C-alpha positions in Angstrom: 0.0 0.0 0.0 1.2 3.5 -0.8 1.7 5.8 2.2 -0.8 8.2 0.5 -3.4 5.6 -0.1 -4.0 3.2 -3.0 -2.3 2.7 -6.4 1.3 2.7 -5.1 4.1 1.2 -7.2 6.1 -1.8 -6.2 9.0 -1.5 -3.8 12.1 0.0 -5.4 15.0 -2.4 -5.8 12.8 -5.4 -4.9 14.5 -7.7 -7.6 17.0 -9.1 -5.1 19.7 -8.5 -2.5 22.2 -5.6 -3.1 25.6 -4.7 -1.9 25.5 -1.9 0.7 28.0 0.8 1.5 28.7 4.4 2.0 28.4 6.9 -0.8 29.2 10.6 -1.5 27.5 13.0 -3.9 30.2 12.3 -6.4 30.1 8.5 -6.1 26.2 8.2 -6.0 25.1 6.9 -9.5 22.0 5.9 -11.4 20.5 2.7 -10.0 21.6 3.3 -6.4 18.9 3.2 -3.7 19.4 5.8 -1.0 17.4 7.4 1.8 15.9 10.7 0.7 13.8 13.2 2.7 10.2 13.4 1.5 7.3 14.9 3.5 9.6 15.2 6.5 10.6 11.5 6.6 13.5 9.5 5.2 12.3 7.2 2.5 14.0 4.7 0.3 14.3 6.0 -3.3 16.0 4.8 -6.4 18.2 7.2 -8.4 16.9 7.2 -12.0 18.9 10.1 -13.4 21.4 12.8 -12.4 21.8 16.3 -13.8 23.9 19.4 -13.2 21.9 22.6 -12.7 23.0 26.1 -12.0 22.3 25.6 -8.2 24.2 22.3 -8.1 23.8 18.6 -8.7 20.2 17.1 -8.6 19.0 13.5 -8.5 15.8 12.2 -10.0 14.2 9.9 -7.4 11.5 7.2 -7.5 10.3 6.8 -3.9 9.4 3.4 -2.3 5.7 2.6 -2.6 4.9 6.0 -4.2 3.2 6.4 -7.5 5.7 7.2 -10.2 3.9 10.5 -10.9 5.3 11.7 -7.6 8.9 11.2 -8.7 10.9 14.4 -8.4 14.3 16.0 -8.7 16.0 16.5 -5.3 19.1 18.4 -4.3 22.1 16.8 -2.5 20.9 18.3 0.8 17.8 16.0 0.9 19.9 12.8 0.6 21.0 11.1 3.8 24.6 10.0 3.2 24.9 8.9 6.8 23.0 5.7 6.0 24.3 2.9 3.7 23.4 3.1 0.0 22.3 0.0 -1.9 24.5 -0.3 -5.0 23.1 -1.7 -8.3 23.9 -5.3 -9.0 26.9 -5.6 -11.5 25.3 -8.7 -13.0 22.1 -6.9 -13.6 24.0 -4.0 -15.3 25.7 -6.5 -17.6 22.3 -8.0 -18.6 21.0 -4.5 -19.3 24.0 -3.6 -21.4 23.7 -6.9 -23.4 20.0 -6.2 -23.9 20.7 -2.7 -25.2 23.3 -4.1 -27.7 20.9 -6.8 -28.9 18.1 -4.2 -29.4 20.5 -1.8 -31.2 21.7 -4.6 -33.5 18.1 -5.6 -34.3 17.0 -2.0 -34.9 20.0 -1.4 -37.2 19.1 -4.4 -39.3 15.5 -3.3 -39.6 16.4 0.2 -40.8 15.5 0.8 -44.4 18.2 1.9 -46.8 18.6 5.6 -47.5 17.5 5.1 -51.1 14.2 3.5 -50.1 13.4 6.1 -47.5 10.6 8.5 -48.2 11.2 12.2 -47.6 9.2 13.3 -44.5 6.9 16.1 -45.1 6.6 19.1 -42.8 3.3 17.9 -41.3 4.8 14.5 -40.4 7.8 16.3 -38.8 5.5 18.1 -36.4 4.8 15.1 -34.2 6.7 11.8 -34.1 5.1 8.4 -33.5 5.9 8.5 -29.8 4.4 12.0 -29.3 7.8 13.8 -29.6 8.9 16.2 -32.3 10.6 14.4 -35.1 13.0 17.3 -35.5 14.9 19.5 -33.0 13.3 22.6 -31.4 15.1 24.9 -33.8 12.0 26.4 -35.5 10.0 26.8 -32.3 12.9 28.4 -30.4 13.7 30.7 -33.3 10.1 31.9 -33.3 10.7 33.1 -29.7 14.3 34.3 -29.4 13.6 36.1 -26.1 13.5 32.8 -24.1 16.8 32.6 -22.3 17.8 30.4 -19.3 19.4 31.8 -16.2 20.0 31.1 -12.5 17.2 30.5 -10.0 16.4 28.6 -6.8 15.6 24.9 -6.4 12.2 23.4 -6.1 10.6 20.6 -4.1 6.9 19.8 -3.4 4.1 17.5 -4.5 2.1 18.2 -7.7 -1.6 19.1 -7.7 -4.3 17.4 -9.8 -5.6 18.1 -13.2 -8.6 17.1 -15.3 -7.6 15.5 -18.6 -9.0 13.7 -21.6 -6.9 11.5 -23.8 -5.4 13.5 -26.6 -4.4 10.4 -28.5 -7.5 8.6 -29.9 -7.3 4.8 -30.0 -4.5 4.4 -27.4 -5.3 1.9 -24.7 -8.7 0.5 -23.6 -11.7 2.7 -23.5 -12.4 3.4 -19.9 -16.1 3.8 -20.6 -16.4 0.0 -21.1 -16.9 -0.7 -17.4 -20.1 -2.7 -17.3 -19.8 -6.4 -17.5 -21.9 -9.4 -16.6 -21.8 -9.8 -12.8 -20.5 -13.0 -11.2 -20.5 -13.6 -7.4 -16.8 -12.7 -7.3 -17.3 -9.5 -9.3 -20.3 -8.5 -7.3 -18.4 -8.9 -4.0 -15.6 -6.8 -5.5 -18.0 -4.1 -6.6 -19.5 -4.1 -3.1 -16.1 -3.5 -1.6 -15.3 -0.8 -4.1 -18.6 1.0 -3.4 -17.5 1.4 0.2 -15.4 4.3 -1.0 -17.3 7.6 -1.5 -16.7 9.6 -4.6 -14.9 12.2 -2.5 -12.5 9.6 -1.1 -11.9 8.2 -4.6 -11.0 11.7 -6.0 -8.8 12.3 -3.0 -7.0 9.0 -3.5 -6.3 9.9 -7.1 -5.1 13.4 -6.3 -2.7 12.3 -3.5 -1.5 9.0 -4.8 -1.4 10.1 -8.5 -3.7 8.6 -11.1 -2.7 5.3 -12.7 -2.3 6.6 -16.2 -3.1 4.8 -19.4 0.2 5.9 -21.0 3.0 4.0 -19.1 5.6 5.1 -21.7 4.9 8.7 -20.9 4.8 8.5 -17.1 8.1 6.6 -17.1 9.9 9.5 -18.8 11.9 11.7 -16.5 10.3 15.0 -15.8 12.5 17.8 -17.1 10.8 20.9 -15.4 10.9 21.0 -11.6 9.0 24.2 -10.8 7.0 26.8 -12.7 6.3 30.4 -11.6 3.0 31.3 -13.2 1.4 34.6 -12.2 0.8 34.5 -8.4 1.2 30.7 -8.3 4.0 28.1 -8.1 3.2 25.0 -10.1 5.0 21.6 -9.7 4.6 19.6 -13.0 3.7 15.9 -13.2 5.1 14.9 -16.5 7.7 15.6 -19.1 7.0 18.6 -21.4 9.1 19.2 -24.5 10.4 22.7 -23.7 13.8 23.4 -25.2 16.5 21.2 -23.7 18.3 24.0 -22.0 15.4 24.7 -19.7 16.0 21.3 -18.1 19.1 22.8 -16.5 17.0 25.4 -14.7 15.7 25.0 -11.1 12.5 26.8 -12.2 11.1 28.5 -15.3 8.9 31.6 -15.5 5.8 31.6 -17.7 3.9 34.8 -18.5 0.3 34.1 -17.5 -1.1 36.2 -20.4 1.1 35.5 -23.5 2.4 32.1 -22.1 6.0 32.9 -23.2 8.6 31.1 -21.0 11.9 32.2 -19.5 14.6 30.7 -17.4 16.0 34.1 -16.3 14.1 36.2 -13.8 15.6 39.4 -15.2 14.5 38.5 -18.7 11.1 37.6 -17.4 10.8 40.9 -15.5 11.8 42.8 -18.7 9.2 40.9 -20.7 6.5 41.6 -18.1 7.3 45.4 -18.3 6.7 45.3 -22.0 3.9 42.7 -22.4 0.6 44.5 -23.1 -1.6 41.4 -23.5 -4.2 41.1 -20.7 -6.4 38.3 -22.0 -6.1 35.4 -24.4 -5.7 36.5 -28.0 -9.1 35.5 -29.3 -12.7 36.5 -29.4 -14.6 36.7 -26.1 -17.7 34.6 -26.7 -19.1 34.4 -23.2 -19.0 36.6 -20.1 -20.9 36.5 -16.8 -20.1 37.9 -13.4 -17.7 35.0 -12.7 -15.9 33.8 -15.8 -15.2 34.6 -19.5 -14.6 32.3 -22.4 -12.4 33.1 -25.4 -12.3 31.2 -28.8 -8.8 31.0 -30.3 -8.0 29.6 -33.7 -4.8 27.5 -33.6 -4.0 28.6 -37.1 -4.2 32.4 -36.4 -2.6 32.3 -33.0 -0.1 29.5 -33.5 2.6 30.5 -31.1 0.2 31.2 -28.2 -1.6 27.9 -28.7 1.7 26.0 -28.9 2.7 27.6 -25.6 -0.6 26.5 -24.1 0.0 22.9 -25.2 3.4 22.9 -23.7 2.0 24.2 -20.4 -0.8 21.7 -20.4 1.5 18.8 -21.3 3.1 19.2 -17.8 -0.2 18.0 -16.3 -1.5 15.6 -19.0 0.0 12.2 -19.6 -1.8 11.5 -22.9 -1.1 14.8 -24.6 1.0 14.4 -27.8 0.0 17.5 -29.7 2.6 20.3 -29.4 3.2 21.8 -32.9 0.3 21.0 -35.2 -2.3 23.3 -33.6 -3.8 24.5 -36.9 -6.7 22.0 -37.1 -7.9 22.9 -33.6 -10.0 25.6 -31.9 -9.1 26.4 -28.3 -11.8 27.5 -25.8 -10.1 29.2 -22.9 -11.8 30.0 -19.6 -10.6 32.9 -17.6 -11.4 34.8 -14.4 -11.2 38.6 -14.4 -9.7 41.3 -12.1 -8.2 44.7 -12.5 -5.0 43.2 -13.8 -6.6 41.2 -16.6 -8.1 37.9 -17.5 -6.3 35.0 -15.8 -6.2 31.6 -17.3 -8.2 28.9 -15.4 -8.4 26.1 -17.9 -9.3 25.2 -21.5 -10.6 22.6 -23.9 -9.5 22.1 -27.5 -11.8 20.9 -30.3 -11.1 19.8 -33.8 -12.4 22.1 -36.5 -13.8 19.0 -38.2 -14.0 15.8 -36.2 -14.6 12.6 -38.1 -15.9 11.0 -34.8 -18.0 13.9 -33.8 -16.0 14.6 -30.7 -16.8 18.0 -29.1 -13.6 17.9 -26.9 -10.1 16.8 -27.9 -8.2 17.8 -24.7 -9.4 19.4 -21.5 -7.5 20.8 -18.5 -8.2 22.8 -15.4 -4.9 24.2 -14.0 -3.9 22.7 -10.7 -4.4 25.9 -8.7 -8.1 26.0 -9.7 -8.9 22.4 -9.0 -11.9 21.3 -6.8 -13.7 24.6 -7.3 -16.2 23.6 -9.9 -14.3 24.9 -12.9 -14.0 21.5 -14.6 -17.8 21.2 -14.6 -18.1 24.6 -16.3 -15.7 23.6 -19.0 -17.6 20.4 -19.7 -21.0 22.2 -19.7 -19.7 24.8 -22.1 -18.6 22.2 -24.6 -22.1 20.7 -24.6 -23.7 24.1 -24.9 -21.7 24.7 -28.1 -22.8 21.3 -29.3 -26.4 22.3 -28.7 -25.9 25.5 -30.8 -24.4 23.4 -33.6 -27.3 20.9 -33.4 -25.0 18.0 -32.9 -24.5 15.2 -30.4 -21.1 15.6 -28.7 -18.7 13.3 -26.7 -15.2 13.7 -25.4 -12.3 12.1 -27.2 -11.5 8.6 -25.9 -9.8 7.2 -23.9 -10.8 9.2 -20.8 -8.3 9.5 -18.0 -9.4 8.3 -14.5 -10.0 11.8 -13.3 -11.7 12.8 -16.6 -14.0 9.8 -16.4 -15.1 10.7 -12.8 -15.8 14.3 -13.8 -17.6 13.4 -17.0 -19.6 10.7 -15.4 -20.7 13.1 -12.6 -21.8 15.6 -15.2 -23.7 13.0 -17.3 -25.4 11.5 -14.2 -26.5 14.8 -12.8 -28.0 16.0 -16.1 -29.6 12.7 -17.0 -31.2 12.4 -13.5 -32.5 16.0 -13.6 -34.1 15.3 -17.0 -35.6 12.0 -15.9 -37.0 13.5 -12.7 -38.6 16.3 -14.7 -40.2 13.7 -17.0 -41.5 11.6 -14.1 -43.3 14.6 -12.7 -45.0 15.1 -16.1 -45.4 11.3 -16.5 -43.9 11.5 -20.0 -42.2 8.6 -21.6 -38.5 9.0 -22.1 -36.1 7.1 -24.4 -32.3 7.0 -24.6 -32.5 8.8 -27.9 -34.7 11.5 -26.4 -32.3 12.0 -23.5 -29.4 12.2 -26.0 -31.0 14.8 -28.2 -32.1 17.0 -25.4 -28.7 17.0 -23.6 -26.6 16.9 -26.8 -24.9 13.7 -25.6 -24.3 10.6 -27.7 -26.5 7.6 -27.1 -23.5 5.6 -26.1 -22.6 8.0 -23.3 -26.2 8.0 -22.1 -26.5 4.3 -22.1 -23.2 3.7 -20.3 -24.2 6.2 -17.6 -27.5 4.5 -17.1 -25.8 1.2 -16.8 -23.2 2.5 -14.3 -26.0 3.9 -12.2 -28.0 0.7 -12.4 -30.9 2.6 -14.0 -31.4 0.4 -17.0 -33.3 -2.9 -16.4 -34.7 -5.6 -18.6 -38.4 -6.3 -17.7 -41.0 -8.3 -19.6 -39.1 -8.5 -22.8 -38.1 -4.8 -23.0 -35.5 -2.4 -21.6 -36.8 0.1 -19.2 -35.3 3.1 -17.4 -35.9 3.3 -13.6 -34.8 5.8 -11.0 -33.8 4.3 -7.7 -35.2 6.2 -4.7 -31.8 6.6 -3.2 -30.4 8.3 -6.3 -33.4 10.6 -6.5 -32.9 11.6 -2.8 -29.2 12.2 -3.3 -29.9 14.4 -6.3 -32.4 16.5 -4.4 -29.9 17.0 -1.6 -27.1 18.0 -4.1 -29.5 20.5 -5.7 -29.5 22.5 -2.5 -25.8 23.2 -3.0 -25.6 26.3 -5.2 -23.3 25.5 -8.2 -22.2 27.9 -10.8 -23.6 27.1 -14.3 -23.1 28.4 -17.8 -26.0 30.7 -18.8 -26.7 29.6 -22.4 -28.3 32.9 -23.3 -25.0 34.8 -22.7 -23.1 32.8 -25.3 -22.4 35.0 -28.4 -21.2 32.4 -30.9 -22.0 30.9 -34.3 -20.4 27.7 -35.5 -17.4 28.7 -37.6 -17.1 27.5 -41.2 -13.6 26.6 -42.4 -12.0 26.0 -45.8 -10.0 22.9 -46.4 -6.8 24.8 -46.1 -7.6 26.3 -42.7 -8.4 22.9 -41.2 -4.9 21.6 -41.8 -1.3 22.6 -41.3 -0.2 25.8 -43.1 3.3 27.3 -43.4 
């Protein structure tokens, strides 16, 4: 069990006995297991990588029984060199080296000849098969020559949570497929699982880290330790492909309005004195007393949208889109004060989705989590679908936190609609629910099954409302929640030419 709850990783260094001995900052190497201070306690941690920063040497540690999303860079001061260090097994290292050589030999044989290689187009260069750029960061860095690294302090803390939807369609199993035929064993398992409340489940995910569907991404070493963003300090979860030189910084600075990034506090201060942007560079399509929404075209505001993707990648494990933002629209939610419109979160949407998705990627920044903003983002995406006259659904696969948030939104709206129909004694079908709420019939059906509201009786499927669910919904209605007022949306579905839906240079 993880010290933070469930979903902990296996013990580090559990493969077998290791040789123990004293170490120094200079002799400590990758593969060693040392005692490192975390949350005020000394914990076993495996050294996964070592880097030199401007404040000194740092070690990337995977802590015993902690989710890998909580791995972090630690300075020498947090490592207890008074206790023995477990050294990596020499035999194990030889096996790893032999495996690397074998893999390299196989990959070399499988490489096609230069004559048979097809020239890679600019669009294919934008994103490689593993989600990384197929070419260096030359072009992106050249577009922003003001980004320069410099000296700053070190960082240490736990990350906050984010809401996410898989940005890579077709990767991994669809988390929506949760309903199976029950057996006595599965029924008992579900009964034990139901002992946890939704609040406990969310807390577990936020403290232990969600078990992501992209193990290749979470295993990558996080390159950014700390981010200064407006009045907040953010601690990233995942690798984000900022220029390599930024990995040598103890922290980076991001302008909360134009999203330009800096490693030098002086350069950042000089930029802030000159930056005149006070809101996202798009059309404001919604405003109430609490939030505003801006629509931004990835083709027209390419640099800003790329910077937004880089920022969000630090908190999304599925996100692979960094360069090719042209085929997407970004709907950014902000809160206003006398200094300007501050970024809360956003969702992106394909200009023309073959699968009728109304959300490609969605994120609430960590500092605004657990305040109802994620629900507003989801509701706004469905309000736009209603204006378009289409049925919408988020891009699959959903992350664990994303599934919880969407399922709560679906269940609340479906229950409200059914309770209103029961008062009028009207008949209601799945298709009718879908058309009124702008949801797909698949999402409606999966939600009904998850809530045990769909039964088979006398040769036909019927929708029932359990008394307990109705009572819970009535209680939750007493809590005042912010909602999107559809009448305030000033928006018409944009029409795009074939050229504006794709990459353009």
